[in-house]
C-alpha positions as CSV (number, residue, x, y, z in Angstrom):
1,M,-17.8,24.1,6.9
2,L,-14.3,22.6,6.6
3,D,-11.8,24.9,8.3
4,I,-8.5,25.9,6.8
5,T,-6.6,23.7,9.3
6,K,-8.3,20.6,8.2
7,K,-7.9,21.5,4.6
8,D,-4.2,22.0,5.0
9,R,-3.9,18.7,6.9
10,L,-5.7,16.8,4.2
11,T,-3.5,18.4,1.5
12,A,-0.4,17.4,3.5
13,L,-1.8,13.9,3.9
14,L,-2.2,13.5,0.1
15,K,1.4,14.7,-0.4
16,S,2.8,12.3,2.2
17,E,0.8,9.3,1.3
18,L,0.7,9.3,-2.5
19,V,4.4,8.8,-3.2
20,P,6.3,6.5,-5.6
21,A,7.6,3.1,-4.6
22,L,9.5,0.6,-6.6
23,G,8.2,-2.9,-5.9
24,C,6.2,-4.3,-3.0
25,T,6.6,-1.9,-0.1
26,E,7.5,-4.5,2.6
27,P,10.6,-5.9,0.9
28,I,11.5,-2.4,-0.2
29,A,11.3,-1.3,3.5
30,I,13.7,-4.1,4.3
31,A,16.0,-2.9,1.6
32,F,15.8,0.7,2.8
33,T,16.6,-0.3,6.4
34,A,19.5,-2.5,5.2
35,A,20.9,0.4,3.1
36,K,20.8,2.7,6.1
37,A,22.7,0.2,8.2
38,R,25.3,-0.2,5.4
39,E,25.9,3.5,5.3
40,M,27.5,3.4,8.7
41,L,29.8,0.4,8.2
42,D,33.2,1.3,6.8
43,E,34.2,-2.3,6.0
44,D,33.0,-5.3,4.1
45,V,29.9,-7.0,5.5
46,A,30.5,-10.4,7.0
47,R,27.1,-11.1,8.7
48,V,23.6,-9.8,8.4
49,I,20.7,-10.3,10.8
50,V,17.2,-9.1,9.7
51,R,14.6,-9.0,12.4
52,C,11.1,-8.5,11.1
53,S,7.6,-8.3,12.7
54,S,5.2,-11.0,11.7
55,N,3.3,-8.8,9.2
56,I,6.6,-7.9,7.5
57,I,7.5,-11.5,7.2
58,K,4.0,-12.3,5.8
59,N,4.2,-9.6,3.2
60,A,7.8,-10.0,2.1
61,K,8.5,-13.8,2.1
62,S,6.8,-14.7,-1.2
63,V,7.1,-11.6,-3.4
64,Y,9.7,-10.7,-6.0
65,V,12.3,-8.1,-5.2
66,P,12.7,-5.6,-8.1
67,R,16.0,-5.1,-9.8
68,T,17.3,-8.6,-8.7
69,N,16.5,-10.6,-11.8
70,G,13.8,-12.6,-10.1
71,L,15.0,-13.1,-6.5
72,K,12.3,-13.4,-3.8
73,G,12.2,-13.0,-0.1
74,I,13.5,-11.1,2.9
75,A,17.2,-12.1,2.7
76,A,17.3,-11.1,-1.0
77,A,15.7,-7.7,-0.1
78,A,18.2,-7.0,2.6
79,L,21.2,-8.0,0.6
80,I,20.3,-6.0,-2.4
81,G,19.7,-3.0,-0.1
82,I,23.2,-3.5,1.3
83,Y,25.1,-4.0,-2.0
84,G,23.0,-1.9,-4.4
85,G,20.6,0.3,-2.4
86,D,20.6,4.1,-2.1
87,A,18.6,5.0,1.1
88,S,18.4,8.6,0.1
89,L,15.8,7.6,-2.5
90,G,13.3,6.3,0.1
91,L,10.9,3.8,-1.3
92,E,12.8,3.9,-4.6
93,V,15.9,2.7,-2.8
94,L,16.6,0.1,-5.5
95,S,16.3,2.5,-8.5
96,S,20.0,2.6,-9.1
97,V,21.0,-1.1,-8.5
98,T,23.8,-2.2,-10.8
99,D,24.4,-5.5,-12.5
100,E,27.4,-6.0,-10.3
101,A,25.3,-5.7,-7.1
102,I,22.8,-8.2,-8.5
103,Q,25.6,-10.7,-9.2
104,K,27.0,-10.2,-5.8
105,V,23.7,-10.9,-4.1
106,D,23.0,-13.9,-6.3
107,Q,26.4,-15.4,-5.3
108,I,26.0,-15.0,-1.6
109,L,22.3,-15.5,-1.1
110,S,22.5,-19.2,-0.3
111,S,25.7,-18.8,1.8
112,G,23.9,-18.3,5.1
113,V,25.4,-14.8,5.6
114,C,21.9,-13.4,6.1
115,E,19.8,-14.7,9.0
116,V,16.1,-13.8,9.2
117,V,14.5,-13.7,12.7
118,Q,10.9,-13.1,13.7
119,L,10.7,-9.9,15.8
120,E,8.2,-9.7,18.7
121,S,6.9,-6.2,18.5
122,Q,3.8,-4.1,19.3
123,N,4.2,-2.6,15.9
124,N,2.9,-4.6,12.9
125,L,5.5,-2.8,10.8
126,D,8.9,-3.2,12.5
127,I,12.3,-4.0,10.9
128,I,15.8,-4.2,12.4
129,V,18.8,-4.8,10.3
130,E,22.1,-5.6,12.1
131,L,25.4,-5.8,10.3
132,E,28.8,-7.1,11.4
133,G,31.9,-6.2,9.4
134,D,35.0,-8.2,8.5
135,N,36.9,-6.4,11.3
136,G,34.3,-6.8,13.9
137,H,32.6,-3.4,13.7
138,T,28.8,-3.3,13.8
139,S,25.9,-1.1,12.7
140,S,22.2,-1.4,12.9
141,A,19.1,0.5,11.7
142,R,15.4,0.2,12.6
143,V,12.2,1.3,10.7
144,T,8.9,1.3,12.6
145,G,5.3,2.2,12.0
146,E,5.8,3.4,8.4
147,H,7.9,2.0,5.6
148,T,10.7,4.6,5.7
149,N,10.2,5.8,9.3
150,L,13.7,5.5,10.8
151,T,13.5,5.1,14.6
152,L,17.0,3.9,15.5
153,L,20.6,4.1,14.1
154,A,23.6,2.6,16.0
155,K,27.2,2.0,15.3
156,D,29.5,-0.2,17.4
157,G,26.8,-0.4,20.0
158,Q,26.5,3.4,20.3
159,V,23.2,5.0,19.5
160,I,23.5,7.7,16.8
161,F,19.8,8.4,16.3
162,N,16.8,7.4,18.3
163,K,13.2,8.6,17.7
164,D,10.8,8.6,20.6
165,M,8.3,5.9,19.6
166,T,5.8,7.0,22.2
167,V,4.6,9.8,19.9
168,L,3.9,7.5,17.0
169,S,0.5,6.0,16.7
170,V,0.6,2.8,14.7
171,D,-3.0,3.3,13.7
172,E,-2.6,6.7,12.0
173,P,-0.4,8.1,9.3
174,A,2.0,10.9,10.0
175,V,-0.8,13.5,9.5
176,S,-3.4,13.0,12.2
177,L,-7.0,12.3,11.2
178,H,-8.4,12.1,14.7
179,D,-10.9,14.9,14.2
180,I,-11.6,14.4,10.5
181,S,-15.0,12.9,9.5
182,F,-16.2,11.1,6.4
183,D,-18.2,14.2,5.5
184,D,-15.0,16.3,5.8
185,L,-13.4,14.2,3.1
186,L,-16.3,14.8,0.7
187,E,-16.3,18.5,1.4
188,Y,-12.5,18.7,0.8
189,A,-12.8,16.8,-2.5
190,Q,-15.5,19.2,-3.6
191,T,-13.8,22.4,-2.6
192,V,-10.0,22.0,-2.6
193,D,-8.0,24.3,-4.9
194,L,-6.8,21.7,-7.4
195,S,-3.6,23.6,-8.1
196,E,-2.5,22.4,-4.6
197,V,-2.9,18.7,-5.5
198,E,-2.8,18.6,-9.3
199,H,0.8,17.4,-9.5
200,I,0.2,14.6,-6.9
201,I,-2.9,13.3,-8.8
202,S,-1.3,13.7,-12.2
203,R,1.7,11.7,-11.1
204,Q,-0.6,8.9,-9.8
205,I,-2.4,8.7,-13.1
206,D,0.9,8.6,-15.0
207,Y,2.8,6.1,-12.9
208,N,-0.1,3.7,-12.3
209,T,-1.3,3.7,-15.9
210,K,2.2,2.8,-17.1
211,I,2.7,-0.2,-14.8
212,S,-0.8,-1.4,-15.6
213,A,0.0,-1.3,-19.3
214,E,3.1,-3.3,-18.7
215,G,1.1,-5.9,-16.7
216,L,-1.3,-6.3,-19.6
217,E,1.5,-6.6,-22.2
218,K,3.8,-9.0,-20.4
219,D,3.6,-12.3,-18.6
220,Y,3.5,-11.6,-14.9
221,G,2.2,-13.7,-12.0
222,I,-1.0,-15.4,-12.9
223,N,-2.0,-12.8,-15.5
224,A,-5.1,-11.8,-13.6
225,G,-5.4,-8.5,-15.4
226,S,-5.3,-9.8,-19.0
227,T,-7.5,-12.8,-18.0
228,A,-10.1,-10.5,-16.5
229,L,-10.1,-8.4,-19.7
230,N,-10.7,-11.5,-21.8
231,L,-13.4,-12.8,-19.4
232,L,-15.3,-9.5,-19.0
233,G,-14.7,-8.0,-22.4
234,D,-13.0,-4.9,-23.7
235,N,-15.5,-2.5,-22.3
236,V,-15.4,0.1,-19.6
237,D,-16.3,-2.3,-16.8
238,G,-13.8,-4.9,-18.1
239,R,-11.0,-2.4,-18.3
240,A,-11.8,-0.9,-14.9
241,V,-11.4,-4.3,-13.4
242,A,-8.4,-5.5,-15.5
243,L,-6.2,-2.4,-15.3
244,P,-5.5,-2.3,-11.6
245,A,-5.2,-6.1,-11.5
246,A,-2.6,-6.0,-14.3
247,G,-0.7,-3.3,-12.4
248,S,-0.6,-5.7,-9.4
249,D,0.5,-8.6,-11.7
250,A,3.5,-6.5,-12.7
251,R,4.6,-5.2,-9.4
252,M,4.1,-8.5,-7.6
253,G,6.0,-10.2,-10.4
254,G,9.1,-8.0,-10.2
255,S,8.4,-5.1,-12.6
256,E,11.0,-2.3,-12.5
257,L,8.4,0.4,-12.9
258,P,7.4,2.4,-9.8
259,V,3.8,2.8,-8.6
260,I,2.1,5.5,-6.6
261,I,1.1,4.0,-3.3
262,N,-1.8,4.7,-1.0
263,S,-1.6,3.9,2.7
264,G,1.9,2.4,2.2
265,S,0.6,0.0,-0.5
266,G,1.0,-0.1,-4.2
267,N,-2.0,-2.5,-4.6
268,Q,-4.2,0.0,-2.7
269,G,-2.9,2.8,-4.9
270,L,-3.7,1.0,-8.1
271,T,-7.2,0.0,-6.8
272,A,-8.1,3.6,-5.7
273,S,-7.1,5.2,-8.9
274,L,-7.3,3.2,-12.2
275,P,-11.0,2.2,-12.2
276,I,-11.8,5.9,-11.9
277,V,-9.3,6.9,-14.6
278,E,-10.8,4.3,-17.0
279,Y,-14.4,5.4,-16.3
280,A,-13.5,9.1,-16.8
281,K,-12.2,8.2,-20.3
282,S,-15.4,6.4,-21.2
283,L,-17.6,9.1,-19.8
284,G,-15.6,12.1,-21.3
285,T,-15.3,13.4,-17.7
286,S,-13.6,16.8,-17.3
287,K,-10.1,16.9,-15.9
288,D,-11.3,18.8,-12.8
289,T,-14.0,16.3,-12.0
290,L,-11.7,13.4,-12.5
291,F,-9.1,14.9,-10.2
292,R,-11.7,15.6,-7.5
293,A,-13.0,12.0,-7.8
294,L,-9.4,10.7,-7.3
295,V,-8.9,13.0,-4.4
296,L,-12.0,11.6,-2.8
297,S,-11.1,7.9,-3.6
298,N,-7.6,8.2,-2.2
299,L,-8.7,10.0,1.0
300,V,-11.5,7.6,1.7
301,A,-9.0,4.7,1.4
302,I,-6.5,6.4,3.6
303,Y,-9.1,7.4,6.2
304,Q,-10.3,3.8,6.6
305,R,-6.8,2.3,6.7
306,S,-5.6,4.9,9.3
307,K,-8.2,3.4,11.7
308,I,-7.0,-0.2,11.1
309,G,-3.2,0.3,10.8
310,R,-0.7,-0.1,8.0
311,L,-0.5,-3.9,8.2
312,S,-3.3,-6.2,9.3
313,A,-5.0,-9.5,8.6
314,Y,-7.7,-7.3,6.9
315,C,-7.0,-6.9,3.2
316,G,-6.3,-3.2,2.5
317,V,-7.6,-3.6,-1.1
318,V,-11.1,-3.6,0.4
319,N,-10.5,-0.1,1.8
320,A,-9.2,1.0,-1.6
321,A,-12.2,-0.5,-3.4
322,A,-14.5,1.4,-1.1
323,G,-12.6,4.5,-2.0
324,A,-13.0,3.7,-5.7
325,A,-16.7,3.2,-5.2
326,A,-17.0,6.6,-3.6
327,G,-14.9,8.3,-6.4
328,L,-16.9,6.6,-9.2
329,T,-20.2,7.6,-7.6
330,F,-19.0,11.2,-7.1
331,M,-17.8,11.4,-10.7
332,R,-21.2,10.2,-12.0
333,N,-23.0,13.0,-10.0
334,G,-24.0,11.0,-7.1
335,D,-25.0,12.9,-4.0
336,E,-23.5,12.6,-0.6
337,Q,-25.9,9.9,0.5
338,Q,-25.4,7.9,-2.6
339,I,-21.6,8.1,-2.2
340,G,-22.0,6.8,1.4
341,Y,-24.2,4.0,0.1
342,A,-21.5,2.9,-2.4
343,V,-18.8,2.8,0.4
344,E,-21.2,0.8,2.6
345,Y,-21.9,-1.7,-0.1
346,V,-18.2,-2.6,-0.5
347,L,-17.6,-2.8,3.2
348,G,-20.8,-4.8,3.8
349,T,-19.9,-7.2,1.1
350,L,-16.1,-7.7,1.3
351,S,-15.1,-7.0,4.9
352,G,-13.4,-10.1,6.1
353,M,-11.2,-10.7,3.1
354,I,-7.8,-11.7,4.6
355,C,-4.4,-10.4,3.9
356,D,-2.1,-13.5,3.6
357,G,0.9,-11.6,2.3
358,A,2.0,-10.0,-0.9
359,K,2.1,-12.3,-3.8
360,A,0.4,-13.1,-7.2
361,S,-3.1,-13.6,-5.7
362,C,-3.2,-9.9,-4.7
363,A,-4.1,-9.1,-8.3
364,S,-7.1,-11.5,-8.1
365,K,-8.3,-9.8,-4.9
366,I,-8.1,-6.5,-6.7
367,A,-10.2,-7.7,-9.6
368,S,-12.9,-9.1,-7.2
369,S,-12.8,-5.9,-5.1
370,V,-13.1,-3.6,-8.1
371,Q,-16.1,-5.6,-9.4
372,C,-17.7,-5.0,-6.1
373,A,-17.0,-1.3,-6.2
374,L,-18.6,-1.0,-9.7
375,M,-21.7,-2.9,-8.4
376,G,-21.9,-0.7,-5.3
377,S,-21.6,2.5,-7.3
378,K,-24.3,1.5,-9.8
379,L,-26.7,0.3,-7.1
380,S,-26.2,3.4,-5.0
381,L,-26.9,5.7,-8.0
382,S,-30.3,3.9,-8.3
383,D,-30.8,4.3,-4.5
384,H,-30.5,0.6,-3.8
385,H,-28.5,0.1,-0.7
386,F,-28.0,-1.8,2.5
387,L,-30.0,-0.7,5.6
388,S,-28.8,0.2,9.0
389,G,-28.7,-3.0,11.0
390,D,-27.9,-5.2,8.1
391,G,-25.0,-7.0,9.7
392,I,-22.2,-4.5,10.3
393,I,-23.9,-1.6,8.5
394,K,-24.7,1.3,10.8
395,S,-26.9,4.4,10.6
396,S,-24.2,6.5,8.9
397,T,-21.2,5.8,6.6
398,G,-18.8,7.1,9.3
399,E,-20.2,4.8,11.9
400,T,-20.0,1.8,9.5
401,I,-16.3,2.7,8.8
402,E,-15.7,2.8,12.6
403,S,-17.2,-0.7,12.9
404,V,-15.2,-2.2,10.1
405,A,-12.0,-0.6,11.5
406,K,-12.7,-2.2,14.8
407,L,-13.1,-5.5,13.0
408,G,-9.8,-5.1,11.2
409,R,-7.9,-3.7,14.1
410,E,-9.1,-5.8,17.0
411,G,-11.2,-8.7,15.7
412,M,-8.6,-10.0,13.3
413,Q,-5.6,-10.0,15.6
414,E,-5.8,-13.8,16.3
415,T,-6.5,-14.3,12.6
416,D,-3.3,-12.5,11.7
417,K,-1.3,-14.8,14.0
418,L,-2.9,-17.9,12.6
419,I,-2.4,-16.8,9.0
420,L,1.4,-16.5,9.7
421,K,1.5,-19.9,11.3
422,I,-0.2,-21.5,8.3
423,M,2.1,-19.6,5.9
424,L,5.2,-20.8,7.7
425,G,4.0,-24.3,8.1
C-alpha cells in the first residue's frame, strides 16, 4: 500500500512539474537567466555573453521567441529577457514585454552586442549570462539542471548567491523518485484525494486546450495539427492526434499563449494531456475519472523522464505518449496489466526517436507518437501485447522503463553530440 510520504511527494511533484510556461522552455530559460543578470546591473548594457550547454543550443537555436514579433534564437531570447523580461514570473518571464522592448531588441540584434558561446558542462541544461555595463560594471547569472534553477549570481566579480550543485541530480526532478515504482504511480492515481490536485489538472486542461485551439485556427509552423485533422477525419482519434500537434504548432511558432508543461517541456505537457481530454469528451467520462487518468498520464511521463534527464537525444514526446497510453487505458477501465502493456507498446515501438531541437517538426513527432499511443491502448485492452524478450521489452513495465531510460541516458550520449554537430554544420 502506498504510504503517506510517497503520496505527499507525488502530490508535490505534480505541483512543481505542471506549471505554466510562455513559449519553448529553453529560450525562455535563457530569457529568465538574462533577466536575473540584468536585475543586478545599475547601468546600460554594453555587452552580453550567453554561454549555453549543447542541449540548450540545440533546443533554442531554431525556435521562435514569444513576444518578439517573430524573432528566433539564443541572442534574441537573451536580449528580450534583458530589455523586457520580469524574472519574478519564472517561466512566464516574457509575459509583460512591451513594444518598446521589442523595438530595442530588433534594433540591436544584428549589432554583435550579444555573443553566444558553447558551454562545456556536465549538465545538459546549463546557462550562464554575463553582462558588462557602459561604465565597466559586470553581472552574471547561472541556471542549471532545471529551467529556472538559479545556481549562481555575481556582481563585479563578487558572488552574491551560489547553490551547491553537488546536491542536484541532473537525472531527477526536484522531488525525488528514487524509491517510487511504476505500480506506485497507478495506486496514487486511483486513490489520491482529487481536491489536492484538482486545480493543477484543471489548469492544464484549460491552458493546453486554449493553445491547441489557436494552433488549429491560425497558420503556425507546418500546420501539422490541422493537416492531421484533415487526414484522419473529424472523429475522436483524429482530434486526439490533431489537438496536441496543433498546440505544438502554435508554441513552436511564437504563440503568446502559455502552456502547462510536463518534465520541463510544453510539447510533453500537450501530449500527456490533450488526447485524454478529447477521449473523455467522446466517451462521456466523469470528471473524476478524467482527472485520475490525467494524473496517471502526467506521472508516468515524469517518471520516465526523471530517469533519462531533462534534455537528451531521446525525444521526450515518446515518454509523454507512453503516459497518454497509460491514461487512455485507465480511463477505458483497463486493468493494471493492460495499462502496463500500453506503455510497453509505445516504448517498444518509438524508443529511438531523436530530439534534434525545438522547432516545427516537434508537432509532427507529437502526431506520430499520439497515434502510437492510441494503437497501444486499443491493443492492450484486447490483451494483445509485446512479450518479454521482444527487443528491449522486459518482464515488467518497470523493468522496461529502466531499460529505455538507460538507452536514453547512456546509449544516446554520442548521438546527442553528433546531432549538434550536424545541426551546426
